[in-house]
C-alpha positions as CSV (number, residue, x, y, z in Angstrom):
1,M,-0.5,-0.3,-0.2
2,A,1.0,3.2,-0.2
3,V,0.6,6.0,2.3
4,L,1.4,9.9,2.3
5,V,3.5,10.9,4.8
6,H,4.1,14.8,5.9
7,Q,7.9,15.7,6.3
8,S,8.7,19.8,5.4
9,S,6.8,21.2,3.1
10,H,5.9,18.1,0.7
11,P,3.9,15.3,1.8
12,T,6.5,12.1,0.3
13,L,5.0,8.9,-1.0
14,I,6.6,5.4,0.4
15,F,6.2,2.3,-0.6
16,S,6.3,-0.7,1.3
17,P,8.4,-3.6,-0.3
18,S,6.7,-6.9,-1.5
19,P,7.5,-9.2,-4.1
20,R,5.8,-8.2,-7.2
21,R,7.1,-9.3,-10.5
22,I,7.3,-6.7,-12.8
23,C,7.2,-8.4,-15.8
24,S,5.6,-12.4,-16.0
25,N,7.6,-15.2,-18.1
26,S,10.9,-12.9,-18.5
27,S,14.2,-12.6,-16.1
28,R,15.8,-9.1,-17.2
29,A,14.2,-8.5,-20.1
30,S,14.3,-5.1,-20.5
31,L,15.8,-2.2,-19.0
32,L,13.1,-1.9,-15.9
33,V,13.3,-6.1,-14.9
34,L,15.0,-6.6,-12.0
35,S,17.1,-9.6,-11.0
36,K,16.9,-8.7,-7.1
37,P,14.7,-7.8,-4.3
38,F,12.9,-4.3,-3.8
39,A,14.7,-2.3,-1.5
40,S,12.1,-0.3,1.5
41,S,14.5,2.4,1.9
42,F,14.1,4.2,-1.6
43,S,11.2,6.1,-1.9
44,L,9.5,8.4,-4.2
45,S,8.8,12.4,-3.1
46,A,6.4,13.5,-4.9
47,T,3.3,16.8,-4.7
48,P,0.1,15.3,-3.8
49,P,-1.9,14.5,-6.6
50,T,-5.1,16.3,-7.1
51,P,-7.8,14.5,-9.1
52,H,-9.2,17.6,-10.3
53,S,-6.2,20.1,-11.4
54,H,-6.5,23.5,-12.8
55,P,-7.2,23.3,-16.2
56,S,-4.5,24.5,-18.8
57,P,-4.7,25.7,-22.0
58,A,-5.4,23.9,-24.8
59,I,-2.5,24.0,-26.5
60,F,-0.5,21.6,-24.4
61,L,-3.1,18.1,-24.4
62,P,-3.3,17.5,-27.8
63,L,0.7,17.4,-28.3
64,L,0.8,14.8,-25.8
65,E,-1.2,12.6,-28.5
66,Q,0.8,9.8,-30.6
67,E,2.6,10.7,-33.8
68,S,4.4,8.3,-36.4
69,E,7.8,8.4,-35.8
70,E,8.8,4.9,-37.2
71,P,9.4,4.8,-40.6
72,E,6.8,3.3,-42.5
73,E,7.0,-0.2,-43.0
74,Q,7.3,-1.4,-46.5
75,P,5.8,-3.8,-49.5
76,A,7.9,-7.3,-48.6
77,T,8.0,-9.9,-51.3
78,E,7.4,-13.7,-50.9
79,N,11.6,-14.0,-51.7
80,Q,12.9,-12.0,-48.5
81,L,14.2,-14.2,-45.8
82,L,13.4,-12.9,-42.7
83,L,15.1,-14.1,-39.2
84,N,14.2,-11.9,-36.2
85,E,16.8,-12.4,-33.4
86,D,15.9,-11.2,-29.7
87,E,18.8,-10.1,-28.3
88,G,18.7,-9.0,-24.8
89,E,21.2,-6.9,-22.5
90,E,22.3,-7.0,-19.4
91,E,23.0,-4.2,-16.6
92,E,25.2,-4.9,-14.0
93,E,23.3,-4.5,-10.6
94,D,25.7,-1.5,-9.2
95,D,23.9,0.4,-12.7
96,D,20.3,-0.4,-11.7
97,F,20.8,0.3,-7.8
98,D,21.3,4.3,-9.4
99,D,18.7,3.7,-11.9
100,P,15.5,6.0,-11.0
101,I,13.4,4.1,-13.0
102,V,14.7,0.9,-10.7
103,R,14.4,2.9,-7.8
104,F,10.7,3.5,-8.5
105,F,9.9,-0.1,-9.4
106,R,11.9,-1.5,-6.4
107,S,9.7,0.5,-3.9
108,R,6.6,-0.4,-5.6
109,S,3.9,-1.7,-2.7
110,S,2.2,-5.1,-4.9
111,T,3.4,-7.5,-7.1
112,K,0.6,-8.2,-8.7
113,D,0.3,-7.5,-12.8
114,P,-1.8,-4.8,-13.6
115,S,-5.6,-6.0,-14.3
116,H,-7.4,-6.6,-17.4
117,E,-4.7,-7.2,-19.4
118,G,-5.5,-9.6,-22.2
119,K,-8.5,-11.0,-20.0
120,F,-11.0,-10.1,-22.8
121,S,-11.9,-10.9,-25.7
122,L,-13.7,-8.8,-28.3
123,Q,-15.6,-12.0,-30.2
124,S,-16.5,-15.3,-29.0
125,N,-14.8,-17.3,-32.1
126,R,-12.1,-15.7,-32.7
127,R,-9.2,-17.3,-34.7
128,T,-6.6,-18.7,-32.7
129,H,-3.7,-19.8,-35.8
130,W,-2.5,-17.0,-37.9
131,R,-0.9,-16.9,-41.0
132,L,0.7,-13.5,-41.0
133,A,0.8,-11.7,-44.3
134,P,3.7,-9.7,-45.7
135,D,3.5,-6.1,-44.0
136,F,3.6,-4.0,-47.3
137,D,2.8,-0.5,-45.1
138,S,3.1,0.3,-41.7
139,E,0.5,1.6,-41.3
140,H,0.3,5.3,-41.4
141,E,0.5,8.0,-39.1
142,S,-1.6,7.4,-35.8
143,D,-5.2,8.9,-36.1
144,L,-3.8,10.2,-32.3
145,D,-2.2,13.1,-34.0
146,D,-5.3,14.1,-36.1
147,V,-6.2,17.0,-34.3
148,P,-7.2,20.4,-35.9
149,I,-5.1,23.6,-35.2
150,S,-8.2,25.6,-34.4
151,Q,-8.6,22.8,-31.3
152,L,-5.1,22.8,-30.4
153,M,-5.4,26.2,-29.8
154,G,-8.7,26.6,-27.9
155,S,-10.4,28.6,-30.9
156,A,-13.2,28.5,-33.1
157,S,-13.3,26.3,-36.3
158,V,-11.4,27.2,-39.1
159,D,-14.2,26.7,-41.3
160,A,-15.9,29.5,-43.1
161,R,-17.8,31.8,-40.7
162,P,-18.9,35.6,-40.9
163,L,-16.5,38.4,-39.3
164,P,-17.2,39.2,-35.9
165,E,-18.3,43.2,-36.0
166,G,-16.7,46.4,-34.7
167,I,-12.9,47.2,-34.8
168,V,-11.7,43.0,-34.9
169,G,-14.2,42.6,-38.1
170,E,-12.3,45.7,-39.9
171,V,-9.3,44.8,-39.2
172,M,-9.5,40.8,-40.3
173,K,-11.0,42.4,-43.5
174,I,-7.7,44.7,-43.9
175,A,-5.5,42.1,-43.5
176,S,-7.2,39.5,-45.5
177,N,-7.3,42.1,-48.7
178,L,-3.8,43.9,-48.0
179,P,-2.7,46.1,-51.6
180,L,0.5,44.6,-52.9
181,N,3.7,45.3,-51.3
182,A,2.0,47.1,-47.9
183,T,2.4,45.1,-44.5
184,L,-0.7,45.2,-41.9
185,G,1.2,47.2,-39.8
186,E,1.0,50.2,-42.5
187,Q,-2.7,49.8,-42.9
188,L,-3.6,50.2,-39.5
189,S,-2.2,53.8,-38.9
190,G,-5.5,55.2,-38.0
191,Y,-6.1,52.0,-35.2
192,E,-3.7,54.0,-33.0
193,G,-5.7,54.2,-29.3
194,R,-8.9,52.2,-30.7
195,I,-8.0,48.6,-30.0
196,S,-7.5,47.1,-26.9
197,D,-5.2,44.4,-25.6
198,K,-8.2,41.7,-25.2
199,E,-8.8,42.8,-29.0
200,C,-5.7,41.9,-30.0
201,V,-5.3,38.5,-28.6
202,E,-8.9,37.9,-30.7
203,L,-7.4,39.4,-33.8
204,L,-4.2,37.0,-33.4
205,G,-6.3,34.0,-33.4
206,L,-8.3,34.8,-36.1
207,M,-5.1,35.4,-38.3
208,G,-4.0,32.5,-36.8
209,D,-7.0,30.3,-38.2
210,E,-7.2,32.1,-41.4
211,G,-3.0,31.4,-41.9
212,L,-2.3,34.6,-42.0
213,M,1.3,34.3,-40.0
214,M,3.0,36.9,-41.9
215,G,0.1,39.4,-40.5
216,C,0.3,38.0,-37.2
217,L,3.7,38.6,-37.0
218,Y,3.8,42.3,-38.6
219,F,0.3,42.8,-36.1
220,F,2.6,41.6,-33.2
221,E,5.4,44.3,-34.0
222,W,2.4,46.8,-34.5
223,M,0.9,46.2,-30.9
224,R,4.8,46.3,-29.6
225,L,5.2,50.0,-30.9
226,Q,2.1,51.2,-29.4
227,E,2.1,53.5,-26.5
228,P,1.3,51.7,-23.9
229,S,2.4,48.4,-25.3
230,L,-0.3,46.3,-26.1
231,V,1.8,42.9,-26.1
232,T,0.7,40.8,-23.1
233,P,1.8,37.5,-21.9
234,R,-1.9,36.6,-23.2
235,A,-0.8,37.0,-26.8
236,C,2.5,35.5,-26.8
237,T,1.1,32.1,-25.5
238,I,-1.3,32.7,-28.8
239,L,1.3,33.8,-30.9
240,F,4.2,31.4,-30.2
241,P,2.3,28.0,-31.1
242,L,0.9,29.1,-34.1
243,L,4.7,29.8,-35.2
244,G,5.7,26.3,-34.6
245,R,2.9,24.8,-36.2
246,S,4.0,27.3,-39.4
247,G,7.6,26.5,-39.1
248,M,8.8,29.6,-37.9
249,G,10.9,28.7,-35.2
250,D,13.7,31.4,-36.2
251,Q,11.1,34.3,-36.0
252,M,9.8,33.1,-32.9
253,M,13.2,32.8,-31.2
254,V,13.5,36.4,-31.8
255,L,10.2,37.4,-30.4
256,F,11.0,35.4,-27.1
257,N,15.1,36.5,-27.1
258,N,13.2,40.0,-27.0
259,L,10.4,40.1,-24.2
260,P,9.8,42.7,-22.0
261,Q,12.1,41.7,-18.8
262,S,9.3,42.7,-16.6
263,K,7.5,40.2,-14.1
264,E,4.7,39.7,-15.8
265,F,6.2,38.1,-18.4
266,R,7.9,36.0,-16.2
267,D,5.0,33.4,-16.4
268,V,5.3,30.0,-16.8
269,H,2.1,30.2,-19.5
270,V,4.7,31.8,-21.8
271,Y,7.7,29.7,-21.4
272,N,5.1,27.1,-21.8
273,A,4.3,28.3,-24.9
274,A,7.5,28.8,-26.4
275,I,8.5,25.0,-25.5
276,S,5.1,23.9,-26.9
277,G,6.0,26.1,-30.4
278,L,9.6,24.6,-31.0
279,L,8.1,21.1,-30.4
280,C,6.1,21.9,-32.9
281,C,8.4,22.6,-35.4
282,G,11.2,19.7,-34.5
283,R,13.5,22.5,-32.6
284,Y,14.1,20.3,-29.2
285,E,17.5,22.3,-28.7
286,D,16.0,25.2,-28.4
287,A,12.9,24.1,-26.2
288,C,15.9,22.6,-23.9
289,H,17.0,26.4,-23.9
290,V,14.3,27.6,-23.3
291,Y,13.3,25.3,-20.3
292,E,17.2,26.1,-18.9
293,V,16.3,30.0,-19.3
294,M,13.2,28.9,-17.2
295,E,15.3,27.4,-14.5
296,V,18.0,30.3,-14.3
297,N,14.9,32.8,-13.9
298,N,13.6,30.9,-11.1
299,I,10.1,30.4,-12.6
300,R,8.0,27.4,-11.2
301,P,7.4,24.5,-13.7
302,D,3.4,23.2,-14.0
303,H,2.2,20.3,-14.6
304,V,2.0,21.2,-18.8
305,T,5.9,22.1,-18.6
306,C,6.3,18.4,-17.3
307,A,4.1,17.1,-19.7
308,I,5.8,18.7,-22.6
309,M,9.2,18.6,-21.8
310,I,8.9,14.9,-21.5
311,T,7.5,14.8,-25.0
312,V,10.5,17.1,-26.3
313,M,13.0,14.2,-24.7
314,R,11.7,11.5,-26.6
315,R,11.0,13.1,-29.8
316,S,14.8,13.9,-29.6
317,G,15.4,10.2,-28.7
318,R,16.0,10.0,-25.1
319,S,15.4,6.9,-23.6
320,A,13.0,6.2,-21.0
321,K,15.6,6.2,-18.5
322,E,16.1,9.8,-19.1
323,V,12.6,11.1,-18.8
324,W,11.7,9.0,-15.5
325,G,14.7,11.2,-14.3
326,L,13.0,14.3,-15.7
327,F,9.9,12.8,-13.9
328,E,11.6,12.5,-10.5
329,K,12.9,16.1,-10.5
330,M,9.8,17.7,-11.4
331,N,8.7,15.1,-8.5
332,R,11.3,17.4,-6.4
333,I,10.4,20.6,-7.1
334,G,6.6,19.9,-6.1
335,V,5.4,19.4,-10.1
336,Q,1.6,18.0,-9.4
337,W,1.0,15.0,-11.5
338,S,-2.0,15.2,-13.8
339,S,-3.7,13.2,-16.9
340,E,-1.2,15.0,-19.3
341,V,2.1,14.1,-17.7
342,M,0.6,10.4,-17.2
343,G,0.2,10.5,-21.1
344,A,3.4,11.9,-22.1
345,L,5.1,9.1,-19.3
346,V,2.5,6.0,-21.0
347,K,3.6,7.3,-24.6
348,S,7.7,7.1,-23.9
349,F,7.7,4.2,-22.5
350,C,5.3,2.5,-25.2
351,S,7.8,3.5,-27.6
352,E,11.0,1.4,-26.4
353,G,8.4,-1.1,-26.4
354,L,8.0,-0.9,-22.4
355,M,4.2,-2.0,-22.5
356,K,4.2,-3.6,-18.8
357,E,5.5,-0.6,-17.5
358,A,3.5,1.9,-19.2
359,L,0.7,-0.4,-17.3
360,I,2.2,-0.1,-13.9
361,I,2.2,3.6,-14.3
362,Q,-1.2,4.1,-15.4
363,S,-2.3,1.7,-12.4
364,E,0.1,3.8,-9.9
365,M,-1.6,7.2,-11.3
366,E,-5.4,6.0,-11.0
367,E,-4.5,4.9,-7.5
368,Q,-3.5,8.3,-7.0
369,G,-6.3,9.8,-8.5
370,I,-5.5,10.6,-11.6
371,P,-7.7,9.8,-14.0
372,S,-6.5,7.9,-17.4
373,N,-8.4,9.1,-20.9
374,A,-8.8,8.1,-24.5
375,I,-5.5,9.4,-25.4
376,V,-3.9,6.7,-22.6
377,Y,-5.5,3.8,-23.8
378,N,-5.1,4.2,-27.6
379,T,-1.5,4.7,-26.9
380,L,-1.2,1.5,-24.8
381,M,-3.9,-0.2,-27.5
382,D,-1.2,1.1,-31.0
383,A,1.8,-0.2,-28.7
384,Y,0.5,-3.6,-28.4
385,V,-1.2,-4.1,-31.6
386,K,2.7,-2.8,-33.2
387,S,3.6,-6.0,-31.0
388,N,1.1,-8.2,-32.3
389,Q,-0.5,-9.1,-29.1
390,I,-4.3,-8.9,-30.0
391,E,-5.6,-10.2,-27.1
392,E,-3.5,-7.6,-24.7
393,V,-5.4,-5.2,-27.5
394,E,-8.8,-6.5,-27.2
395,G,-8.6,-6.4,-23.1
396,L,-7.9,-2.9,-22.7
397,F,-10.6,-1.8,-25.1
398,A,-13.3,-3.7,-22.6
399,E,-11.2,-2.1,-19.8
400,M,-11.7,1.4,-21.3
401,K,-15.4,0.9,-21.8
402,A,-15.9,-0.6,-18.5
403,K,-14.1,2.6,-17.0
404,G,-17.0,4.6,-19.0
405,H,-14.4,6.3,-21.7
406,K,-15.7,6.5,-24.8
407,P,-14.0,5.3,-28.0
408,T,-12.8,8.0,-30.6
409,S,-12.0,7.6,-34.3
410,A,-8.7,6.5,-33.4
411,T,-9.7,3.9,-30.7
412,F,-11.4,2.3,-33.7
413,N,-8.7,2.9,-36.5
414,I,-6.5,1.3,-34.0
415,L,-8.7,-2.3,-33.6
416,M,-9.2,-2.2,-37.8
417,D,-5.7,-1.9,-37.6
418,A,-5.2,-4.8,-35.4
419,Y,-7.4,-7.1,-37.1
420,S,-5.8,-6.3,-40.8
421,R,-2.8,-7.4,-39.7
422,R,-4.4,-10.2,-39.1
423,M,-6.2,-11.1,-42.2
424,Q,-9.4,-10.3,-41.0
425,P,-11.9,-8.3,-43.1
426,E,-14.8,-9.7,-41.7
427,V,-13.7,-8.2,-38.2
428,V,-12.7,-4.9,-39.9
429,E,-16.4,-4.9,-41.3
430,K,-17.9,-5.2,-38.1
431,L,-15.8,-2.4,-36.5
432,L,-16.9,0.0,-39.1
433,L,-20.9,-0.9,-38.2
434,E,-19.9,-0.5,-34.5
435,M,-18.2,2.4,-35.5
436,E,-20.6,4.4,-37.5
437,D,-23.6,3.2,-34.2
438,A,-21.2,4.8,-32.0
439,G,-22.0,8.4,-33.8
440,L,-18.5,8.5,-35.1
441,E,-17.9,8.9,-39.2
442,P,-15.0,6.2,-40.8
443,N,-12.2,8.5,-41.7
444,V,-9.5,7.4,-44.7
445,R,-8.0,4.9,-42.7
446,S,-10.9,3.4,-41.4
447,Y,-11.3,3.0,-45.4
448,T,-7.6,1.9,-45.7
449,C,-7.3,-0.7,-43.0
450,L,-10.2,-2.4,-44.9
451,I,-8.9,-2.5,-48.3
452,S,-5.7,-3.9,-46.5
453,A,-7.5,-6.3,-44.5
454,Y,-9.0,-7.8,-48.0
455,G,-5.5,-7.2,-49.8
456,R,-3.7,-9.1,-47.7
457,K,-5.8,-12.5,-48.4
458,K,-5.2,-13.9,-52.2
459,K,-7.8,-14.0,-54.4
460,K,-9.5,-11.0,-52.4
461,S,-8.3,-8.0,-54.5
462,D,-11.6,-7.4,-55.8
463,M,-12.7,-7.2,-52.7
464,A,-10.2,-4.9,-51.8
465,A,-11.3,-2.8,-54.8
466,N,-15.4,-2.9,-54.2
467,A,-13.8,-1.4,-50.7
468,F,-12.3,1.1,-52.3
469,L,-15.2,2.4,-54.3
470,R,-17.2,2.6,-51.9
471,M,-14.8,5.0,-49.9
472,K,-15.0,7.0,-52.8
473,K,-18.8,7.0,-53.0
474,V,-19.3,8.5,-49.8
475,G,-17.0,10.9,-50.2
476,V,-13.5,10.6,-48.4
477,R,-11.4,11.3,-50.4
478,P,-8.4,8.5,-50.9
479,T,-4.9,9.0,-49.8
480,S,-1.5,7.7,-50.9
481,H,-2.0,4.8,-48.4
482,S,-5.1,4.0,-49.8
483,Y,-3.5,3.4,-53.5
484,T,-0.8,1.6,-51.6
485,A,-3.2,-0.8,-50.3
486,L,-5.1,-1.6,-53.7
487,I,-1.9,-1.7,-55.4
488,H,-0.7,-4.4,-53.1
489,A,-3.8,-6.3,-53.6
490,Y,-3.4,-6.7,-57.0
491,S,0.2,-7.2,-57.4
492,L,-0.5,-10.5,-54.7
493,D,-2.8,-11.6,-57.1
494,G,-1.3,-11.1,-60.5
495,W,-3.0,-8.2,-61.6
496,H,0.0,-5.9,-62.7
497,E,-1.8,-4.3,-65.5
498,K,-4.7,-3.5,-62.9
499,A,-2.1,-2.4,-60.4
500,Y,-0.3,0.2,-62.9
501,I,-3.8,1.7,-63.5
502,A,-4.7,2.4,-59.7
503,F,-0.9,3.9,-60.0
504,E,-1.7,6.1,-62.5
505,N,-5.3,7.3,-61.3
506,M,-3.7,8.4,-58.0
507,Q,-1.6,10.3,-60.2
508,R,-4.3,11.7,-62.1
509,E,-6.0,12.4,-59.2
510,G,-3.3,14.6,-57.7
511,V,-2.3,12.6,-54.5
512,K,1.3,11.9,-54.8
513,P,3.0,9.0,-54.8
514,S,4.6,7.8,-51.7
515,V,7.8,5.5,-51.5
516,E,5.8,2.5,-50.3
517,S,3.6,3.6,-53.6
518,Y,6.1,3.2,-55.8
519,T,7.8,-0.3,-54.1
520,A,4.3,-2.1,-54.2
521,L,4.2,-0.7,-58.3
522,L,7.6,-2.6,-58.8
523,D,6.3,-5.5,-56.6
524,A,4.0,-6.4,-58.8
525,F,6.3,-6.3,-61.5
526,R,8.3,-8.0,-60.3
527,R,5.8,-11.3,-59.3
528,A,4.6,-10.8,-63.2
529,G,8.9,-10.6,-64.6
530,D,8.6,-8.1,-66.1
531,T,12.0,-6.3,-66.0
532,Q,11.6,-3.8,-68.8
533,T,8.6,-2.3,-66.8
534,L,10.3,-2.6,-63.1
535,M,13.5,-0.8,-65.0
536,K,11.2,1.6,-66.5
537,I,9.8,2.4,-63.1
538,W,13.2,2.0,-61.3
539,K,14.2,5.3,-63.6
540,F,11.1,6.9,-62.9
541,M,11.9,7.3,-59.3
542,R,14.9,8.6,-59.7
543,R,14.0,11.4,-62.0
544,E,11.4,12.1,-59.8
545,K,14.0,12.3,-56.9
546,V,12.2,9.2,-54.7
547,E,14.9,7.7,-52.6
548,G,13.8,4.1,-52.2
549,T,14.1,2.0,-48.7
550,Q,15.7,-1.2,-48.4
551,V,12.4,-3.5,-49.8
552,T,12.5,-1.4,-52.5
553,F,16.5,-2.6,-52.6
554,N,15.9,-5.8,-51.7
555,I,12.1,-5.9,-54.7
556,L,14.9,-4.3,-57.4
557,L,17.5,-6.6,-56.9
558,D,15.1,-9.8,-56.5
559,G,13.5,-9.4,-59.9
560,F,16.3,-8.6,-61.7
561,A,18.2,-11.5,-60.3
562,K,15.6,-14.0,-60.6
563,Q,15.1,-13.0,-64.6
564,G,18.8,-13.9,-64.7
565,H,20.2,-10.1,-65.4
566,Y,22.6,-10.7,-63.3
567,I,24.6,-7.4,-64.0
568,E,21.6,-5.2,-63.6
569,A,21.0,-6.7,-60.3
570,R,24.9,-5.9,-59.3
571,D,24.4,-2.3,-60.7
572,V,21.7,-2.2,-58.0
573,V,23.6,-2.9,-55.3
574,S,26.4,-0.1,-56.1
575,E,23.5,1.9,-56.7
576,F,21.9,1.6,-53.4
577,G,24.9,1.8,-51.7
578,K,25.8,5.0,-52.9
579,L,22.3,5.9,-51.0
580,G,23.6,4.7,-48.0
581,L,21.7,0.9,-48.0
582,P,25.0,-1.6,-48.2
583,P,24.0,-4.9,-49.3
584,T,22.8,-7.2,-46.1
585,V,22.6,-10.7,-45.4
586,M,19.4,-10.7,-47.6
587,T,20.7,-9.5,-50.0
588,Y,23.0,-12.4,-50.4
589,N,20.9,-14.9,-50.0
590,M,18.7,-13.4,-52.7
591,L,21.7,-13.6,-55.2
592,M,22.7,-17.2,-54.2
593,N,19.2,-17.9,-54.5
594,A,18.9,-16.2,-58.1
595,Y,22.4,-18.1,-59.2
596,A,21.4,-21.4,-58.0
597,R,18.2,-21.1,-59.9
598,G,20.3,-20.1,-62.8
599,G,22.5,-23.3,-62.6
600,S,25.7,-21.0,-61.9
601,H,25.5,-22.8,-58.6
602,S,30.0,-22.6,-59.1
603,K,29.1,-18.9,-58.1
604,L,27.9,-19.7,-54.5
605,P,31.3,-20.2,-52.9
606,Q,32.7,-17.0,-54.2
607,L,29.5,-15.5,-52.9
608,L,29.6,-16.1,-49.6
609,K,33.3,-14.9,-49.3
610,E,32.2,-11.5,-50.4
611,M,29.8,-11.8,-47.3
612,T,32.6,-12.3,-44.9
613,T,34.8,-10.2,-46.3
614,L,32.0,-7.3,-45.4
615,G,31.7,-8.4,-42.3
616,L,28.1,-10.2,-42.9
617,K,27.3,-13.8,-40.9
618,P,25.4,-15.7,-43.0
619,D,22.3,-17.1,-41.8
620,S,20.4,-20.3,-41.9
621,F,18.8,-19.1,-44.6
622,T,22.0,-18.7,-46.6
623,Y,23.3,-22.2,-45.6
624,M,20.2,-23.4,-46.9
625,T,19.8,-22.2,-49.7
626,M,23.8,-23.5,-50.6
627,I,22.8,-26.5,-49.7
628,Y,19.4,-27.1,-52.1
629,A,21.6,-25.5,-54.7
630,Y,24.3,-28.6,-54.5
631,V,21.5,-31.2,-54.1
632,R,19.8,-30.2,-57.4
633,V,23.3,-30.4,-59.2
634,R,23.9,-33.7,-57.2
635,D,26.8,-32.5,-55.5
636,F,26.2,-34.3,-52.6
637,R,30.0,-33.7,-50.8
638,R,29.6,-30.0,-50.8
639,A,25.8,-30.0,-49.5
640,F,26.9,-32.0,-46.4
641,F,29.9,-30.0,-45.9
642,Y,27.6,-26.6,-45.8
643,H,25.1,-28.5,-43.7
644,K,28.0,-29.2,-41.4
645,Q,29.0,-25.7,-41.6
646,M,25.7,-24.5,-40.1
647,V,25.5,-26.5,-37.6
648,K,28.6,-25.8,-36.8
649,T,27.7,-22.4,-36.0
650,G,24.7,-22.6,-34.8
651,Q,22.8,-21.3,-37.8
652,V,19.6,-23.7,-37.7
653,P,16.0,-22.9,-39.4
654,D,13.5,-23.6,-37.8
655,I,12.0,-27.3,-37.2
656,K,9.6,-28.1,-40.4
657,T,12.3,-26.6,-43.0
658,Y,15.7,-28.7,-40.8
659,E,13.0,-31.7,-40.8
660,K,12.4,-31.8,-44.6
661,L,16.4,-30.7,-45.3
662,R,17.4,-34.0,-43.0
663,A,15.0,-36.0,-44.9
664,I,16.7,-35.2,-48.3
665,L,20.1,-35.9,-47.0
666,N,19.2,-39.3,-45.2
667,V,17.8,-40.6,-48.4
668,K,21.1,-39.6,-50.6
669,A,23.2,-40.5,-47.4
670,A,21.6,-44.1,-47.4
671,T,21.7,-44.1,-51.1
672,K,25.7,-43.1,-50.9
673,N,26.4,-45.5,-47.7
674,R,25.2,-48.7,-49.8
675,K,27.1,-48.2,-53.2
676,D,30.2,-47.2,-50.8
677,K,29.5,-50.7,-48.7
678,S,29.0,-52.5,-52.1
679,A,32.4,-51.6,-53.6
680,I,34.0,-52.2,-50.6
681,L,32.8,-55.4,-50.2
682,G,33.5,-56.9,-54.1
683,I,36.7,-55.7,-53.4
684,A,37.8,-57.8,-50.1
685,R,35.5,-60.9,-52.2
686,S,38.6,-60.4,-55.0
687,T,41.4,-60.3,-52.9
688,I,40.9,-63.5,-50.6
689,G,39.6,-65.6,-54.2
690,L,35.8,-65.7,-53.1
691,L,35.0,-64.2,-56.6
692,K,34.1,-66.9,-59.1
693,V,36.3,-65.5,-62.7
694,K,33.7,-65.2,-65.1
695,K,35.0,-66.9,-68.6
696,K,34.9,-64.7,-71.7
697,G,34.5,-66.8,-74.8
698,K,34.6,-65.2,-78.4
699,K,32.0,-63.8,-80.1
700,D,30.6,-64.4,-83.7
701,E,29.3,-62.3,-85.7
702,F,25.6,-63.5,-84.7
703,W,26.0,-63.5,-81.3
704,K,23.6,-60.6,-81.0
705,H,20.5,-62.9,-82.7
706,K,21.6,-65.9,-80.7
707,K,18.5,-67.3,-78.9
708,R,18.8,-69.0,-75.6
709,V,17.8,-72.5,-74.7
710,G,13.9,-72.9,-73.6
711,S,13.3,-69.7,-75.1
712,F,10.9,-71.6,-78.0
């Protein structure tokens, strides 16, 4: 149990020790898994969290929502040989002792795993065995970030609306219809002394909604030049995030560095707005600099500062351990816990695959009166989807509804993504209906998940095309991800002509193809064996300055090599090497497979030597390719040699593949042993005189036509 002990000015949260397992079925599997008993001497100092914290400006909360930071997965070919190796890193016990996260989990009160994890099932007759289709795209950016700027700024909608009456409406008309080569400040010469500071704040928000960012800058300068100045801390909290979202970080830093030195501008909300704006435009170093200035000026951070700085650290590549260190520091100075802080912490841990620890943090904060929200559950569910743990996703969804949290569009899209990866389009269809029953309109990602679910199954390209037409019929404009899913569906069914037509339609409709779209199209023609079109598409990509990915590289290589175009395949290796994509083990596996199928098995030892020169370690697929190549040409001596090398290096394939290989080699070995045994016995009998010497008589010219006795 957790009890509050009052010490000095801040209470301390003490967790009594108990033998709780933080992660079941694993030991030292991650940064936070401990190997020695929890110590009761550790404690986490924090201000007492309040269930109802003070409301903060609406510009900050959406920053905690999940964004797509990982590169999108590419279309994968059937010939890619993937080997996932689990690598674990162990830490010294002394390092664990100093780890702030370890100190927290060692001081926890109970040892029970988080509840409601994988306990519920969304459907009663769910498939338990899956055949995973190759992931052709990652799925697009999560809807957790799909929040309009107007909502982030806490202002009115950006839709067309009537202008307000009075001076605000007049200035907005001037700003919207500026003459050529004129600035807003020059046009406001007759408004000195007529506009109040509150009206200036309203004007900045309206201009930001209309996208008049240069007008905002000139109007802010005009406000500064007035006597008295109309620049207020509230105006800064409106302008800074607007500039950040417009990518105008340089201009924002100039304004921040030239803020008045008066006490009213040393406000935590002004600094929060500056850090928020720099976060939006990716200026993480500048955001940390503003936070340092905040500390120098003795401005006490609040829970919004904590949440934004956790997000800054995560996006800048800091580890969960460093994020936890910042959280501990904020606790020591008395920063309150809030839903924003919980969301930021959960996202930081989930981004490193530490979902168990994120669940523990969530349960601890809920026990202290900090409620979860839909964003926290969406973050957890999305992390489990990416780890392919559908049972946990279902359990979290059921728990979310049981606690009264209304699912959002992002929630349903995450579930659809999960079942799309499992090739269950019928479940995605049911989720679409459930989404509509909840009063939510399916968006482009919802339909893209449905297209992808059909497209991942063979002989379902017609259903994928129907889903695509349904999306267009209801007025949802397809994106490059939607077209990529459709192209992949046609590719899997062998309809490369339809895939090319879909690609042309995408360009005709003004949708810019992504690198995944090009990769899916290349895969369609690779499967068809059309190397000429494959070369044309690749040249078009280079002309459009679209740099391929590792999957693009593998598809091109496999397409050329399997058709016997070894020179072109080598050119692909060289070209992608210049782009920073050197050959991998999979590259050489594909080359070996192509050479073996083309009858050039004599090239395989040379390719194996090249791998060693480049420092690439052959895997089980490398050896299996060589073994089958030599078995195919009946060179069993080399086949057995490389089998022995494979076993010696510990690169053994999966059970079924290995059993098939052993069965083939055992048959060949038995045949070879029988022949060797017969030859040895013959030599031995001949030596000791046990064999009868056959008398050879002379054959006449008619010996071929001689009839045997009794043949009448």
